[in-house]
PASEBA-1860 file (N, C-alpha, C; in nm, 3 decimals):
! residues 102
1> MATSSGIP> -1.166/-1.145/0.570/-1.238/-1.036/0.509/-1.148/-0.967/0.406 ~ -1.206/-0.898/0.312/-1.131/-0.832/0.206/-1.172/-0.685/0.201 ~ -1.107/-0.611/0.112/-1.144/-0.472/0.092/-1.282/-0.468/0.029 ~ -1.338/-0.349/0.015/-1.474/-0.337/-0.039/-1.486/-0.392/-0.180 ~ -1.374/-0.401/-0.252/-1.380/-0.458/-0.387/-1.343/-0.605/-0.388 ~ -1.329/-0.666/-0.269/-1.301/-0.809/-0.259/-1.154/-0.844/-0.268 ~ -1.065/-0.747/-0.258/-0.922/-0.771/-0.269/-0.864/-0.798/-0.131 ~ -0.794/-0.911/-0.112/-0.738/-0.941/0.019/-0.622/-0.848/0.054
9> CAGRGGRD> -0.609/-0.818/0.182/-0.496/-0.741/0.229/-0.469/-0.776/0.375 ~ -0.355/-0.732/0.425/-0.317/-0.762/0.562/-0.420/-0.705/0.658 ~ -0.451/-0.781/0.761/-0.544/-0.733/0.861/-0.688/-0.751/0.821 ~ -0.711/-0.802/0.702/-0.848/-0.822/0.655/-0.865/-0.967/0.608 ~ -0.782/-1.056/0.658/-0.799/-1.198/0.630/-0.744/-1.244/0.497 ~ -0.662/-1.165/0.432/-0.608/-1.203/0.302/-0.493/-1.301/0.315 ~ -0.443/-1.345/0.201/-0.335/-1.443/0.202/-0.204/-1.385/0.253 ~ -0.189/-1.253/0.250/-0.069/-1.188/0.300/-0.091/-1.137/0.442
17> TLDKKRII> -0.169/-1.209/0.519/-0.208/-1.164/0.651/-0.088/-1.158/0.745 ~ -0.076/-1.046/0.813/0.022/-1.029/0.919/-0.051/-1.049/1.050 ~ 0.023/-1.083/1.154/-0.046/-1.097/1.282/-0.088/-0.958/1.332 ~ -0.185/-0.957/1.420/-0.248/-0.832/1.464/-0.147/-0.736/1.528 ~ -0.054/-0.788/1.607/0.045/-0.701/1.671/0.132/-0.630/1.567 ~ 0.170/-0.705/1.463/0.255/-0.647/1.358/0.179/-0.540/1.280 ~ 0.051/-0.562/1.253/-0.030/-0.463/1.182/-0.039/-0.334/1.264 ~ -0.065/-0.347/1.392/-0.075/-0.231/1.480/0.058/-0.156/1.484
25> ELRGKAQH> 0.167/-0.230/1.491/0.301/-0.170/1.493/0.327/-0.092/1.363 ~ 0.297/-0.153/1.249/0.321/-0.087/1.121/0.233/0.035/1.102 ~ 0.108/0.027/1.145/0.019/0.144/1.135/0.071/0.258/1.221 ~ 0.121/0.226/1.337/0.176/0.329/1.425/0.298/0.395/1.363 ~ 0.386/0.315/1.305/0.504/0.371/1.239/0.466/0.456/1.119 ~ 0.363/0.414/1.048/0.320/0.487/0.928/0.267/0.626/0.960 ~ 0.217/0.646/1.080/0.166/0.777/1.117/0.275/0.883/1.116 ~ 0.399/0.841/1.134/0.509/0.934/1.149/0.592/0.952/1.022
33> IKATVHVG> 0.551/0.889/0.913/0.624/0.908/0.788/0.535/0.980/0.688 ~ 0.600/1.045/0.593/0.527/1.117/0.488/0.518/1.029/0.364 ~ 0.419/1.057/0.283/0.405/0.986/0.156/0.522/1.023/0.066 ~ 0.591/0.921/0.017/0.708/0.945/-0.067/0.686/0.902/-0.211 ~ 0.573/0.838/-0.238/0.537/0.798/-0.373/0.397/0.852/-0.400 ~ 0.379/0.907/-0.519/0.249/0.961/-0.558/0.203/0.893/-0.685 ~ 0.077/0.849/-0.685/0.019/0.785/-0.802/-0.083/0.880/-0.861 ~ -0.065/0.912/-0.990/-0.154/1.006/-1.057/-0.230/0.944/-1.171
41> REGVSDSV> -0.249/1.023/-1.275/-0.335/0.984/-1.386/-0.286/0.861/-1.460 ~ -0.155/0.836/-1.463/-0.102/0.719/-1.533/-0.122/0.590/-1.453 ~ -0.166/0.602/-1.331/-0.189/0.484/-1.248/-0.060/0.419/-1.202 ~ -0.064/0.288/-1.185/0.052/0.215/-1.135/0.139/0.175/-1.254 ~ 0.223/0.267/-1.296/0.311/0.242/-1.410/0.434/0.164/-1.364 ~ 0.513/0.120/-1.461/0.635/0.046/-1.428/0.733/0.133/-1.350 ~ 0.738/0.262/-1.381/0.829/0.351/-1.310/0.786/0.370/-1.164 ~ 0.655/0.379/-1.142/0.604/0.391/-1.005/0.634/0.263/-0.927
49> AGELKRQL> 0.609/0.148/-0.989/0.635/0.020/-0.923/0.784/0.003/-0.893 ~ 0.869/0.044/-0.986/1.014/0.035/-0.964/1.060/0.123/-0.848 ~ 1.010/0.245/-0.844/1.045/0.336/-0.735/0.995/0.281/-0.601 ~ 0.877/0.227/-0.601/0.821/0.169/-0.480/0.906/0.053/-0.430 ~ 0.950/-0.033/-0.521/1.037/-0.145/-0.484/1.167/-0.095/-0.423 ~ 1.228/0.009/-0.485/1.353/0.064/-0.432/1.333/0.119/-0.290 ~ 1.223/0.190/-0.269/1.198/0.246/-0.137/1.169/0.138/-0.034 ~ 1.097/0.034/-0.074/1.069/-0.077/0.019/1.196/-0.152/0.054
57> DKSKLVKV> 1.290/-0.162/-0.039/1.418/-0.227/-0.010/1.495/-0.151/0.097 ~ 1.481/-0.018/0.096/1.552/0.065/0.193/1.483/0.070/0.329 ~ 1.352/0.098/0.329/1.287/0.129/0.456/1.184/0.027/0.504 ~ 1.143/-0.067/0.419/1.046/-0.172/0.455/0.904/-0.122/0.479 ~ 0.883/0.009/0.486/0.750/0.066/0.507/0.739/0.194/0.424 ~ 0.641/0.200/0.336/0.627/0.315/0.247/0.481/0.360/0.245 ~ 0.465/0.490/0.245/0.332/0.550/0.235/0.317/0.609/0.096 ~ 0.205/0.577/0.031/0.178/0.620/-0.106/0.053/0.707/-0.107
65> KLLESAGD> 0.061/0.820/-0.174/-0.053/0.911/-0.186/-0.117/0.890/-0.322 ~ -0.248/0.866/-0.324/-0.323/0.851/-0.448/-0.387/0.984/-0.482 ~ -0.344/1.043/-0.591/-0.399/1.171/-0.632/-0.539/1.150/-0.690 ~ -0.617/1.256/-0.696/-0.754/1.247/-0.748/-0.757/1.186/-0.887 ~ -0.656/1.217/-0.967/-0.653/1.169/-1.106/-0.622/1.020/-1.116 ~ -0.589/0.955/-1.005/-0.558/0.812/-1.007/-0.682/0.726/-1.021 ~ -0.798/0.783/-1.002/-0.923/0.708/-1.016/-0.994/0.694/-0.883 ~ -1.112/0.634/-0.889/-1.197/0.624/-0.772/-1.178/0.496/-0.691
73> DKDLVGAD> -1.130/0.390/-0.753/-1.119/0.262/-0.684/-0.985/0.251/-0.610 ~ -0.981/0.307/-0.491/-0.859/0.309/-0.411/-0.814/0.168/-0.373 ~ -0.909/0.080/-0.345/-0.876/-0.057/-0.306/-0.805/-0.130/-0.420 ~ -0.854/-0.110/-0.541/-0.794/-0.176/-0.656/-0.654/-0.123/-0.683 ~ -0.636/0.008/-0.676/-0.504/0.068/-0.696/-0.408/0.022/-0.586 ~ -0.453/0.019/-0.462/-0.369/-0.027/-0.351/-0.325/-0.171/-0.368 ~ -0.417/-0.256/-0.409/-0.383/-0.397/-0.430/-0.287/-0.413/-0.548 ~ -0.306/-0.332/-0.651/-0.217/-0.337/-0.767/-0.076/-0.293/-0.729
81> LARKAGAT> -0.067/-0.188/-0.647/0.064/-0.143/-0.598/0.133/-0.254/-0.520 ~ 0.061/-0.317/-0.429/0.118/-0.424/-0.347/0.165/-0.540/-0.434 ~ 0.085/-0.579/-0.531/0.119/-0.691/-0.618/0.244/-0.662/-0.701 ~ 0.249/-0.544/-0.762/0.362/-0.510/-0.849/0.491/-0.487/-0.771 ~ 0.479/-0.445/-0.645/0.598/-0.418/-0.564/0.639/-0.538/-0.479 ~ 0.557/-0.642/-0.478/0.588/-0.758/-0.395/0.580/-0.725/-0.247 ~ 0.481/-0.644/-0.211/0.465/-0.597/-0.074/0.331/-0.639/-0.017 ~ 0.312/-0.613/0.111/0.186/-0.640/0.178/0.112/-0.508/0.198
89> LVEIRGRT> -0.014/-0.507/0.161/-0.098/-0.391/0.181/-0.139/-0.386/0.327 ~ -0.089/-0.287/0.399/-0.115/-0.276/0.543/-0.244/-0.201/0.569 ~ -0.263/-0.090/0.498/-0.377/-0.005/0.528/-0.408/0.088/0.411 ~ -0.536/0.116/0.394/-0.581/0.221/0.303/-0.666/0.314/0.387 ~ -0.623/0.438/0.396/-0.697/0.537/0.474/-0.713/0.661/0.388 ~ -0.836/0.688/0.350/-0.859/0.800/0.259/-0.794/0.770/0.125 ~ -0.708/0.859/0.080/-0.636/0.839/-0.045/-0.489/0.807/-0.019 ~ -0.462/0.747/0.096/-0.326/0.709/0.134/-0.319/0.559/0.155
97> VVLARD> -0.217/0.499/0.095/-0.196/0.354/0.104/-0.064/0.330/0.178 ~ -0.063/0.234/0.269/0.058/0.197/0.341/0.095/0.055/0.299 ~ 0.219/0.039/0.255/0.271/-0.090/0.211/0.393/-0.127/0.292 ~ 0.411/-0.256/0.317/0.526/-0.304/0.394/0.585/-0.427/0.328 ~ 0.711/-0.447/0.353/0.780/-0.568/0.309/0.873/-0.612/0.422 ~ 0.867/-0.740/0.453/0.955/-0.793/0.559/1.084/-0.843/0.504
END
């Protein structure tokens, strides 16, 4: 299965699928961290992607907040973030995206 816009992600049958136990573990860990990257009107710029890569290198799990000005298609922005950062899209909940890298 894919996101509502047809974009594959972990836990939804995409090519970057993690096993179910790992998805549950990452979602649980994500509950206890704050969003450290914010995406606004400029969308997924090179500077945002670079910062996301640096944070994923350090912590392997990053929470990203999508501001209202980032647009309405959260699934598309989340998939774009994952692609540019070389990460796996773990979850999109509201306007918050969780990305992981092993």
